[in-house]
C-alpha positions as CSV (number, residue, x, y, z in Angstrom):
1,M,3.1,34.5,-6.5
2,K,3.1,34.1,-2.9
3,N,0.6,31.5,-3.5
4,M,3.1,29.6,-5.6
5,F,5.5,29.2,-2.7
6,A,2.6,28.4,-0.4
7,G,2.0,25.5,-2.6
8,F,5.3,24.6,-3.0
9,R,6.2,24.7,1.2
10,Q,3.0,22.9,2.1
11,F,4.4,20.3,-0.8
12,I,8.0,19.9,0.2
13,L,6.9,19.8,4.2
14,R,4.3,17.1,3.6
15,G,5.3,13.9,5.3
16,S,6.4,11.7,2.5
17,V,8.7,14.0,0.8
18,V,10.8,14.6,3.7
19,D,11.0,10.7,4.8
20,L,12.0,10.2,0.6
21,A,14.8,13.2,1.5
22,V,16.2,11.6,4.6
23,G,15.5,7.6,2.9
24,I,17.9,8.9,-0.3
25,M,20.8,10.1,2.5
26,I,20.9,7.6,4.5
27,G,21.1,5.1,1.2
28,A,23.9,7.3,0.3
29,A,25.8,7.2,3.4
30,F,25.1,3.3,3.3
31,N,26.5,3.1,-0.3
32,A,29.9,4.8,1.3
33,V,30.2,2.2,3.5
34,V,29.6,-0.6,1.9
35,S,31.5,0.4,-0.9
36,S,34.7,0.5,1.1
37,L,33.7,-2.2,3.1
38,V,34.5,-4.2,-0.4
39,K,37.0,-2.1,-1.3
40,D,39.2,-2.3,1.4
41,I,38.4,-5.4,3.3
42,F,36.4,-8.4,1.1
43,T,38.4,-7.5,-2.4
44,P,41.8,-7.3,-0.4
45,L,40.5,-10.8,1.5
46,I,39.4,-12.8,-2.0
47,A,42.9,-11.2,-3.2
48,A,45.0,-12.9,-0.8
49,I,43.1,-15.7,-1.3
50,F,43.8,-16.6,-4.5
51,G,46.9,-14.5,-4.4
52,K,46.6,-11.8,-6.5
53,P,47.7,-8.3,-5.0
54,Q,45.4,-5.9,-6.9
55,F,41.8,-7.4,-7.6
56,A,40.2,-4.4,-8.7
57,T,43.0,-4.4,-11.7
58,F,41.7,-7.3,-12.9
59,S,41.7,-7.2,-16.5
60,F,42.2,-8.7,-20.4
61,T,42.7,-7.2,-23.7
62,I,41.3,-8.3,-27.0
63,H,42.8,-6.2,-30.2
64,G,43.5,-3.8,-27.7
65,A,40.6,-3.1,-26.1
66,Q,40.9,-3.3,-22.2
67,F,38.2,-5.0,-20.6
68,M,38.4,-4.1,-16.7
69,Y,36.0,-7.1,-15.0
70,G,38.0,-6.3,-12.1
71,D,36.4,-3.3,-11.2
72,F,33.1,-5.1,-12.5
73,L,33.2,-7.8,-9.8
74,N,33.9,-5.2,-6.8
75,N,30.4,-3.2,-7.9
76,V,28.8,-6.5,-7.9
77,I,30.0,-7.8,-4.9
78,S,29.3,-4.4,-3.4
79,F,25.5,-4.6,-4.6
80,L,24.7,-8.4,-3.4
81,I,26.4,-6.7,0.1
82,T,24.1,-4.2,-0.1
83,A,20.9,-6.2,-0.8
84,I,21.8,-8.4,1.4
85,A,22.4,-5.7,4.4
86,V,18.8,-4.4,3.4
87,Y,16.9,-7.6,3.2
88,F,18.3,-8.6,6.8
89,F,18.4,-5.2,8.0
90,V,15.5,-3.3,7.0
91,V,13.1,-5.6,5.4
92,L,12.6,-8.8,7.6
93,P,12.5,-5.9,10.9
94,I,10.0,-4.4,9.0
95,N,8.1,-8.0,8.2
96,K,8.2,-9.1,12.1
97,L,7.3,-5.9,12.6
98,S,3.8,-5.4,10.3
99,E,3.4,-8.8,12.1
100,T,3.5,-8.1,15.7
101,L,1.2,-5.2,14.9
102,A,-1.4,-6.2,12.5
103,P,-5.1,-7.2,14.3
104,K,-5.4,-10.6,14.3
105,G,-9.2,-10.7,14.2
106,P,-11.5,-13.8,13.8
107,P,-10.8,-15.4,10.2
108,A,-13.0,-14.1,7.4
109,E,-16.3,-16.7,6.9
110,A,-15.6,-18.5,3.6
111,T,-17.3,-17.2,0.5
112,T,-16.9,-20.1,-1.8
113,K,-16.9,-23.6,-1.9
114,Q,-15.1,-26.4,-4.5
115,C,-17.1,-28.3,-7.0
116,P,-17.1,-32.0,-6.6
117,E,-16.8,-32.2,-10.1
118,C,-14.0,-30.0,-11.5
119,L,-12.9,-28.7,-8.2
120,S,-13.6,-25.3,-9.5
121,N,-14.2,-22.5,-6.9
122,I,-17.8,-21.3,-7.0
123,P,-20.0,-19.0,-4.4
124,I,-21.2,-20.9,-1.7
125,A,-24.8,-20.3,-2.8
126,A,-24.5,-21.9,-6.0
127,R,-26.5,-24.6,-6.9
128,R,-24.6,-26.0,-10.4
129,C,-21.0,-25.5,-11.0
130,A,-20.7,-22.3,-13.6
131,Y,-17.7,-24.1,-15.1
132,C,-18.9,-27.8,-15.6
133,T,-22.6,-27.1,-14.6
134,S,-23.0,-30.2,-12.2
135,N,-25.0,-29.8,-9.4
136,V,-23.3,-28.9,-6.2
137,D,-26.4,-28.8,-3.6
138,G,-27.2,-32.2,-3.9
139,S,-30.4,-31.9,-4.9
140,V,-32.2,-34.1,-8.2
141,P,-32.6,-31.6,-11.3
142,K,-35.8,-31.0,-12.6
143,K,-36.6,-32.5,-15.8
C-alpha cells in the first residue's frame, strides 16, 4: 500500500502534471474573464449599434421550438476573443522566445541535388537519377 502511494506521489509531483494543473486553472480563470467581457461589454455594444437591448435573447420559433441563436452568437464571440488573445499573448511571444533562444549554427550541408531532367531531389553522390535514370554527373554512359 505504501509503495502504491509513493508511485502516485511521484506521478503527481512530476513537472508536467503540475504544469498541466496550473494551465487548466489559468485557462478557467481566463475563460471567466473573456465570458464577462463578451457578456458585459461586447454584447451591449453590438446591441447598441443594432438597436436591440438584449442581444443574448435573440431567438426564432419554428413549430413551437424556440432557437436561441443570441446565446450561440455570444459563445462564438467569446471563442473568437479567446482564440485571438491566446494567439497574440501566448503563441506569438513563445514563438519569438524560441526563435531568440534557438542556437544559430552554420547551415547544414546539402545532402541532395536536383536532377536537371526531371527536377527530382536525388543524393549528391548519385550518378544517375533514380526517377528518370538520366545521367546527372556529366559522364558518358558505357555501352
